[in-house]
DRENTOR-389320 format. One record per residue (C-alpha): residue number from 0; chain; x negated, y, z negated. Coordinates in Angstrom, 3 decimals, decimal comma, always signed. Each point is the difference from the previous one (the first is absolute). Example, Ala and Ser with C-alpha at 12.3 -4.5 7.8 and 13.67 -1.06 7.14 Angstrom:
<pts>
PT   nr  kette        px        py        pz
PT    0      A   -12,300    -4,500    -7,800
PT    1      A    -1,370    +3,440    +0,660
</pts>
This chain:
<pts>
PT   nr  kette        px        py        pz
PT    0      A   +36,099  +283,835  +129,988
PT    1      A    +0,675    -2,196    -2,994
PT    2      A    +2,101    -3,211    -0,014
PT    3      A    +2,950    -0,870    +2,134
PT    4      A    +2,852    +2,098    +1,433
PT    5      A    +3,258    -1,561    -1,129
PT    6      A    +3,694    +0,624    +0,403
PT    7      A    +1,689    +2,337    -2,448
PT    8      A    +2,555    -2,800    -0,656
PT    9      A    -2,527    -2,756    -0,710
PT   10      A    -2,553    -0,943    -2,513
PT   11      A    -3,725    +0,015    +0,824
PT   12      A    -0,583    -1,899    +3,202
PT   13      A    -3,622    -0,837    +0,997
PT   14      A    +0,096    +0,307    +3,792
PT   15      A    -1,255    -2,899    +2,133
PT   16      A    -0,788    -2,009    -3,175
PT   17      A    +0,301    -3,469    +1,591
PT   18      A    -2,132    +1,010    +2,908
PT   19      A    -2,752    +1,433    -2,212
PT   20      A    -0,074    -3,076    -2,254
PT   21      A    -0,303    -2,164    +3,060
PT   22      A    -2,943    +2,011    +1,301
PT   23      A    -2,039    +0,308    -3,221
PT   24      A    +0,669    -3,681    -1,145
PT   25      A    -0,183    +0,468    -3,842
PT   26      A    +0,895    -3,684    -0,421
PT   27      A    -3,686    -0,675    +0,444
PT   28      A    -0,903    +2,328    -2,833
PT   29      A    -2,257    +3,036    +0,072
PT   30      A    -0,188    +3,607    -1,115
PT   31      A    +2,232    +2,582    +1,750
PT   32      A    +0,175    +3,774    -0,210
PT   33      A    +3,418    +1,632    +0,143
PT   34      A    -0,936    +3,578    +0,931
PT   35      A    +3,515    +1,369    -0,279
PT   36      A    +1,351    -1,804    -3,088
PT   37      A    +3,262    +1,991    -0,332
PT   38      A    +2,630    -2,274    -1,543
PT   39      A    -2,303    -3,003    +0,282
PT   40      A    +1,926    -1,968    +2,645
PT   41      A    -3,027    -1,428    +1,818
PT   42      A    -1,991    -0,470    -3,189
PT   43      A    +2,743    -2,046    -1,695
PT   44      A    +0,292    -2,316    +3,027
PT   45      A    -3,726    -0,551    +0,181
PT   46      A    -0,261    -0,787    -3,722
PT   47      A    +2,549    -2,830    +0,368
PT   48      A    -2,879    -2,026    +1,324
PT   49      A    -2,082    -1,262    -2,914
PT   50      A    -3,565    +0,533    +1,302
PT   51      A    +0,405    +3,656    +0,989
PT   52      A    -1,048    +3,302    -1,560
PT   53      A    +1,267    +3,461    +0,963
PT   54      A    -1,709    +3,343    -0,376
PT   55      A    +2,755    +2,608    +0,385
PT   56      A    -0,464    +3,726    +0,731
PT   57      A    +2,502    +2,861    +0,010
PT   58      A    -0,469    +3,765    -0,287
PT   59      A    +3,461    +0,296    -1,579
PT   60      A    -0,402    -0,379    -3,816
PT   61      A    +3,678    -1,074    -0,215
PT   62      A    -1,054    -3,329    +1,548
PT   63      A    -1,942    -0,818    -3,117
PT   64      A    +3,267    -0,841    -1,833
PT   65      A    +0,635    -2,950    +2,313
PT   66      A    -3,698    -0,889    +0,064
PT   67      A    -0,017    -0,271    -3,800
PT   68      A    +2,832    -2,557    +0,177
PT   69      A    -1,791    -2,085    +2,659
PT   70      A    -3,258    +0,172    -1,994
PT   71      A    +1,738    -1,540    -3,041
PT   72      A    +1,159    -2,985    +2,108
PT   73      A    -3,235    -0,473    +1,996
PT   74      A    -2,790    +0,811    -2,435
PT   75      A    -3,378    -0,401    +1,697
PT   76      A    +1,529    -0,214    +3,475
PT   77      A    +1,383    +3,493    +0,421
PT   78      A    -1,783    +3,353    -0,265
PT   79      A    +1,457    +3,458    +0,643
PT   80      A    -1,756    +3,243    +0,739
PT   81      A    +1,615    +3,421    +0,242
PT   82      A    -1,956    +1,184    +2,938
PT   83      A    +0,170    +1,001    +3,683
PT   84      A    -0,887    -2,799    +2,441
PT   85      A    -2,509    +2,322    +1,653
PT   86      A    -2,007    -0,582    -3,147
PT   87      A    -0,299    -3,770    +0,434
PT   88      A    -3,769    +0,382    +0,038
PT   89      A    +0,074    +1,161    -3,673
PT   90      A    +1,466    -3,357    -1,141
PT   91      A    -3,374    -1,719    +0,569
PT   92      A    +1,472    -2,853    +2,087
PT   93      A    -2,933    -0,467    +2,392
PT   94      A    -1,012    -3,375    -1,489
PT   95      A    +3,535    -1,277    -0,692
PT   96      A    +1,454    -2,752    +2,178
PT   97      A    +2,924    +2,083    +1,393
PT   98      A    +2,231    -2,141    +2,199
PT   99      A    +2,558    +2,596    +0,971
PT  100      A    +0,775    +3,718    -0,174
PT  101      A    +3,511    +1,238    +0,451
PT  102      A    +1,363    +3,557    +0,740
PT  103      A    +3,703    +0,859    +0,084
PT  104      A    +0,257    +3,646    +1,027
PT  105      A    +3,637    +0,771    -0,794
PT  106      A    +1,742    +1,428    -3,066
PT  107      A    +1,879    -1,922    -2,688
PT  108      A    +3,618    +0,566    -1,017
PT  109      A    -1,161    +1,229    -3,381
PT  110      A    -2,233    +2,648    +1,583
PT  111      A    +2,635    +1,187    +2,404
PT  112      A    +2,637    +0,293    -2,774
PT  113      A    -2,323    +1,724    -2,478
PT  114      A    +1,058    +3,696    +0,034
PT  115      A    -3,243    +1,021    -1,628
PT  116      A    -1,936    -1,229    +2,988
PT  117      A    +2,313    +1,774    +2,429
PT  118      A    -0,722    -2,317    +2,933
PT  119      A    +3,567    -0,031    +1,271
PT  120      A    +1,833    +2,766    +1,703
PT  121      A    +2,971    -0,962    -2,185
PT  122      A    -1,954    +1,112    -3,066
PT  123      A    +1,160    +3,055    -2,032
PT  124      A    -3,343    +0,995    -1,447
PT  125      A    -3,162    +1,917    +0,609
PT  126      A    -2,075    -1,074    +2,969
PT  127      A    -2,591    -2,485    -1,217
PT  128      A    -0,652    -3,187    +2,066
PT  129      A    -3,145    -0,943    -2,021
PT  130      A    -0,365    -3,741    -0,325
PT  131      A    -2,767    +0,356    -2,572
PT  132      A    -3,615    +1,118    -0,256
PT  133      A    +0,767    +3,026    +2,269
PT  134      A    -1,679    +3,425    +0,277
PT  135      A    +3,144    +1,967    +0,909
PT  136      A    +3,770    -0,315    +0,447
PT  137      A    +2,420    +0,571    +2,853
PT  138      A    +1,183    +3,184    -1,742
PT  139      A    -3,511    +1,541    +0,463
PT  140      A    -0,082    -1,193    +3,628
PT  141      A    +3,321    +1,570    +0,940
PT  142      A    -0,320    +3,194    -1,990
PT  143      A    -3,729    +0,808    +0,548
PT  144      A    -1,234    -1,188    +3,380
PT  145      A    +0,251    +2,263    +3,045
PT  146      A    +2,690    -0,612    +2,592
PT  147      A    -2,505    -1,181    +2,639
PT  148      A    -1,382    -2,605    -2,457
PT  149      A    +3,447    -1,338    -0,872
PT  150      A    +0,743    -0,282    +3,697
PT  151      A    -3,054    -2,214    +0,539
PT  152      A    +1,000    -2,208    -2,960
PT  153      A    +3,586    -0,412    +1,236
PT  154      A    -1,097    -0,578    +3,564
PT  155      A    -2,849    -2,507    -0,497
PT  156      A    +1,161    -1,877    -3,117
PT  157      A    +3,728    +0,105    +0,669
PT  158      A    +0,054    +0,231    +3,803
PT  159      A    +2,664    +2,670    -0,542
PT  160      A    +0,992    +1,784    +3,256
PT  161      A    +1,274    +3,038    -1,825
PT  162      A    -3,161    +0,397    -2,114
PT  163      A    -0,689    +3,614    +0,957
PT  164      A    +3,572    +1,259    -0,670
PT  165      A    +0,285    -1,832    -3,295
PT  166      A    -3,357    +1,327    -1,171
PT  167      A    +0,920    +3,565    +0,948
PT  168      A    +3,331    -0,265    -1,768
PT  169      A    -1,736    -1,302    -3,164
PT  170      A    -2,386    +2,955    +0,041
PT  171      A    +2,891    +2,422    +0,341
PT  172      A    +2,148    -1,486    -2,770
PT  173      A    -2,779    -0,386    -2,546
PT  174      A    -0,666    +3,723    +0,126
PT  175      A    +3,019    +0,331    -2,227
PT  176      A    -0,256    -3,114    -2,279
PT  177      A    -1,858    -3,273    -0,455
PT  178      A    +1,426    -2,817    +2,081
PT  179      A    +1,141    -3,198    -1,780
PT  180      A    +1,185    -3,328    +1,524
PT  181      A    +3,531    +1,060    +0,988
PT  182      A    -1,185    +3,379    +1,235
PT  183      A    -2,295    -1,797    +2,376
PT  184      A    +2,721    -2,373    +1,167
PT  185      A    +2,227    +2,965    +0,713
PT  186      A    -2,714    +1,778    +1,927
PT  187      A    -0,613    -3,070    +2,193
PT  188      A    +3,783    -0,389    +0,547
PT  189      A    +0,281    +3,638    +1,079
PT  190      A    -2,688    -0,476    +2,616
PT  191      A    +0,891    -3,445    +1,294
PT  192      A    +3,795    +0,318    -0,290
PT  193      A    +0,663    -3,718    +0,001
PT  194      A    -1,727    -0,617    +3,270
PT  195      A    -0,707    -3,632    -0,806
PT  196      A    +2,762    -2,052    -1,569
PT  197      A    -2,055    -3,206    -0,269
PT  198      A    -2,344    +1,233    -2,757
PT  199      A    +0,302    +2,746    -2,560
PT  200      A    -1,202    +3,396    +1,186
PT  201      A    -2,581    +0,152    -2,845
PT  202      A    -1,522    -3,468    +0,544
PT  203      A    -2,984    +1,007    +2,079
PT  204      A    -0,928    +3,108    -1,961
PT  205      A    +0,198    -1,897    -3,335
PT  206      A    -2,127    -2,744    +1,432
PT  207      A    -2,582    +2,549    +1,067
PT  208      A    -0,119    +1,662    -3,385
PT  209      A    -0,250    -3,396    -1,854
PT  210      A    -2,950    -0,966    +2,249
PT  211      A    -1,708    +3,281    -0,542
PT  212      A    +0,440    +0,185    -3,752
PT  213      A    -1,236    -3,558    -0,495
PT  214      A    -2,743    +0,283    +2,675
PT  215      A    +1,292    -3,204    +1,534
PT  216      A    -2,227    +0,138    +3,085
PT  217      A    -3,328    -0,089    -1,745
PT  218      A    +1,468    -2,287    -2,712
PT  219      A    +0,871    -2,542    +2,635
PT  220      A    -3,223    +0,256    +1,959
PT  221      A    -2,234    -0,270    -3,070
PT  222      A    +2,188    -2,777    -1,370
PT  223      A    -0,381    -2,042    +3,184
PT  224      A    -3,756    +0,517    +0,068
PT  225      A    -0,595    -0,990    -3,662
PT  226      A    +2,390    -2,951    +0,279
PT  227      A    -1,997    -1,296    +2,981
PT  228      A    -3,243    +0,270    -1,906
PT  229      A    +1,127    -1,970    -3,053
PT  230      A    +1,706    -2,855    +1,912
PT  231      A    -1,984    -3,179    +0,315
PT  232      A    -0,350    -2,110    +3,115
PT  233      A    +3,433    -1,268    +1,203
PT  234      A    +1,735    +2,446    -2,306
PT  235      A    +3,255    +1,663    +1,195
PT  236      A    +0,706    +3,765    +0,243
PT  237      A    +3,744    +0,573    +0,377
PT  238      A    +1,845    +3,347    +0,309
PT  239      A    +3,746    +0,781    +0,167
PT  240      A    +0,598    +3,413    +1,458
PT  241      A    +3,272    +1,924    +0,429
PT  242      A    -0,664    +2,812    +2,502
PT  243      A    -1,901    +0,477    +3,181
PT  244      A    -2,933    +2,017    -1,375
PT  245      A    -0,889    -2,650    -2,540
PT  246      A    +0,436    -2,773    +2,540
PT  247      A    -2,267    +1,755    +2,547
PT  248      A    -2,785    +0,292    -2,596
PT  249      A    +0,296    -3,659    -1,066
PT  250      A    +0,276    -1,227    +3,573
PT  251      A    -3,066    +1,957    +1,128
PT  252      A    -2,123    -1,130    -3,007
PT  253      A    +0,884    -3,647    +0,473
PT  254      A    -0,444    -0,044    +3,805
PT  255      A    -3,233    +2,061    +0,022
PT  256      A    -1,663    -2,443    -2,374
PT  257      A    +1,449    -3,097    +1,731
PT  258      A    -1,251    +0,763    +3,484
PT  259      A    -3,457    -0,690    +1,258
PT  260      A    -0,870    +3,572    +0,728
PT  261      A    -2,314    +2,659    -1,335
PT  262      A    +1,139    +2,751    -2,373
PT  263      A    -2,253    +2,281    +1,980
PT  264      A    +0,447    +0,306    +3,766
PT  265      A    -3,784    +0,529    +0,292
PT  266      A    -0,819    -3,349    -1,572
PT  267      A    -1,183    -2,540    +2,635
PT  268      A    +2,396    -2,932    +0,506
PT  269      A    -2,824    -2,478    -0,486
PT  270      A    -0,361    +0,886    -3,653
PT  271      A    +3,630    +0,200    -0,960
PT  272      A    +0,713    -1,949    -3,189
PT  273      A    +2,515    -2,713    -0,494
PT  274      A    +3,487    +1,254    -0,905
PT  275      A    +0,647    +0,340    -3,734
PT  276      A    +3,615    -1,037    +0,022
PT  277      A    +1,999    -2,733    +1,595
PT  278      A    +3,435    +1,318    +1,062
PT  279      A    +2,161    -3,149    +0,177
PT  280      A    +3,024    +1,917    +1,088
PT  281      A    -0,195    +3,288    +1,957
PT  282      A    +3,720    +0,927    -0,243
PT  283      A    +1,296    +1,119    -3,400
PT  284      A    +2,331    -2,298    -1,995
PT  285      A    +3,423    +1,677    -0,657
PT  286      A    +2,816    -0,995    -2,359
PT  287      A    +2,333    -2,846    +0,936
PT  288      A    +3,727    +0,526    +0,676
PT  289      A    +0,677    -1,561    -3,455
PT  290      A    -2,279    +2,479    -1,732
PT  291      A    +1,532    +2,915    +1,891
PT  292      A    +3,468    -1,160    -1,118
PT  293      A    -1,187    -0,119    -3,598
PT  294      A    -2,081    +3,208    +0,070
PT  295      A    +0,655    +2,375    +2,888
PT  296      A    -2,751    +2,321    -1,241
PT  297      A    -2,558    -2,522    +1,186
PT  298      A    +0,853    +0,625    +3,622
PT  299      A    -3,016    +2,180    +0,676
PT  300      A    -2,531    -2,312    -1,728
PT  301      A    -2,916    -1,454    +1,980
PT  302      A    -2,453    -2,495    -1,333
PT  303      A    -3,500    -0,260    +1,488
PT  304      A    -2,755    -2,230    -1,304
PT  305      A    -3,539    -1,059    +0,805
PT  306      A    -2,457    -2,671    -1,260
PT  307      A    -3,593    +0,887    -0,843
PT  308      A    -2,264    -2,087    +2,216
PT  309      A    -3,239    +0,230    -1,970
PT  310      A    -1,428    +1,262    -3,254
PT  311      A    -1,089    +3,631    +0,129
PT  312      A    +0,350    +3,098    -2,118
PT  313      A    -1,055    +2,993    +1,976
PT  314      A    +1,122    +0,584    +3,535
PT  315      A    +0,506    +2,827    +2,504
PT  316      A    +3,424    +1,392    +1,039
PT  317      A    +1,049    +3,019    +1,984
PT  318      A    +3,393    +0,207    -1,628
PT  319      A    -0,675    +3,425    -1,622
PT  320      A    -0,951    +1,397    +3,400
PT  321      A    +3,034    -1,586    +1,654
PT  322      A    +2,428    +1,637    -2,432
PT  323      A    -1,913    +3,166    -0,688
PT  324      A    +2,917    +2,192    +1,103
PT  325      A    +2,148    -1,476    -2,810
PT  326      A    -2,757    +0,281    -2,559
PT  327      A    -0,454    +3,654    +0,992
PT  328      A    +3,720    +0,635    -0,729
PT  329      A    -0,407    -1,743    -3,352
PT  330      A    -2,958    +2,275    -0,750
PT  331      A    +2,317    +3,011    +0,082
PT  332      A    +0,530    -1,002    -3,650
PT  333      A    -3,359    +1,657    -0,743
PT  334      A    +1,834    +3,331    +0,154
PT  335      A    +2,093    -0,883    -3,041
</pts>
């Protein structure tokens, strides 16, 4: 879930950059948090405005190389932390005047092309998929979890229709040898037999494994909650997502805290509190035709944002209950 998905033929391309800058208005100064620093695309653009500061976060230690370069040029205005954005609360930002928090939930070109990470089905390496600060790898997932657990992961995180057959085939093959990246690709191909020519046969399964290995569901939910807490009144929370599961979580979180309704159905309407967010635009912002021409990989990007209506820190949300079925799948990792 770090940084931006970009074309194999292009350089780093921060998706929906113009739209995000327009929404967060760094020309008026302020402190911003870039929760998925990656290659620093958003951060660099924000720092072009003289009265801004950026606190950047990334779980991938490789991002520190770029962060060090930026820090040299913007001493006192840029700070980098090698951390997961679910740990925003540990940065002690409660009393800081945070004007905007940004999340870009895709993957960078550098990460996709890094064979050691093994994020791509074109990789010729051991299964890994760890973005940093992980508890286990994709190799352990594929070679140790039971077939029924793999099926749940593929079905719920990848929305893979052939989840059961692929999981059973994996269990059969690994009885003879440990499965690596290309073994897994071959197994998926043998089950799906090129049934969908629009996307690679392995796309959905690899998405599911990446999400599971990096615990992207609870990472996103906790990141949204902590980002909401540290924002000040009129601060902006903006999220770029790239697949339907992420977008559903962001959409629900934003709408549930923007509507004048109770978190609990048993709470009387008369004591319902004022909405915490102002949703200025209900529909997501998508890339322009010009951006799509320059970077086709941005085609699935959706940008949603909200404005914090009043100062508060603690608040109630039912988002964990709403997506409990996904969290339960993520918790299969406790078996590793």
